[in-house]
C-alpha positions in Angstrom: 71.2 -17.3 5.1 74.0 -18.3 2.9 73.0 -21.4 1.0 76.3 -23.1 1.4 76.5 -22.4 5.2 72.9 -23.5 5.7 73.3 -26.7 3.6 76.4 -27.7 5.5 74.9 -27.1 8.9 71.7 -29.0 8.0 73.9 -31.9 6.7 75.8 -31.9 10.1 72.6 -31.8 12.1 71.0 -34.4 10.0 74.0 -36.7 10.4 73.9 -36.3 14.2 70.2 -36.8 14.3 70.4 -39.8 12.0 68.0 -38.2 9.5 68.1 -37.3 5.9 68.9 -33.6 5.3 65.6 -33.2 3.6 63.9 -34.0 6.9 65.6 -31.0 8.7 63.8 -27.7 8.5 65.0 -24.3 9.7 62.2 -23.9 12.2 62.9 -27.2 13.9 64.4 -27.3 17.4 67.2 -29.7 18.4 64.7 -31.4 20.7 62.3 -32.0 17.8 65.2 -33.6 15.9 65.9 -35.9 18.8 69.3 -34.4 19.6 70.4 -34.7 23.3 73.2 -32.9 25.0 75.8 -35.2 23.6 74.4 -34.8 20.1 74.6 -31.0 20.6 78.3 -31.3 21.6 79.1 -33.4 18.5 77.1 -31.0 16.3 79.1 -28.0 17.7 82.4 -29.7 17.2 81.5 -30.6 13.6 80.4 -27.0 12.9 83.6 -25.6 14.4 85.7 -28.0 12.3 83.8 -27.4 9.1 83.9 -23.6 9.3 87.1 -23.2 11.2 85.3 -21.1 13.9 85.0 -21.3 17.7 81.5 -21.5 19.1 81.3 -19.9 22.6 81.6 -22.5 25.4 78.3 -21.3 26.8 76.3 -21.6 23.6 73.5 -23.2 25.5 73.0 -19.7 27.2 72.3 -17.5 24.2 71.7 -14.3 26.3 75.3 -14.6 27.5 77.0 -16.2 24.5 75.2 -14.5 21.6 75.0 -18.0 20.0 71.3 -19.0 19.7 70.7 -22.8 19.5 66.9 -22.5 19.7 66.4 -23.8 16.2 68.2 -24.9 13.1 67.8 -21.5 11.5 69.1 -19.7 14.6 72.2 -21.9 14.6 72.8 -21.1 10.9 72.4 -17.3 11.6 74.8 -17.6 14.6 77.4 -19.4 12.6 77.1 -16.9 9.8 77.8 -14.1 12.3 80.9 -16.0 13.6 82.1 -16.5 10.0 81.6 -12.8 9.3 83.4 -11.7 12.5 86.3 -14.0 11.7 86.5 -12.4 8.2 86.5 -8.9 9.6 89.2 -9.9 12.1 91.4 -11.2 9.3 90.9 -8.1 7.1 
């Protein structure tokens, strides 16, 4: 995991969950953090804006979208893949 990507995502998730970033661990689920569907949507929008990427509209179905939201760490990895794909498309 890229430290900068990870730190930014954790900060976004912490803000939406009304927690301190230190309280958010990579193995935590959104449910454990108290994020409901609206919190997830706000988190996705913030991630898209921060990293200038587009998260698949069906991100809640990882088998179809390739974007896993099962844990904070999974979200970081999925965002890193989208950033890498964007970089390759621009090259």
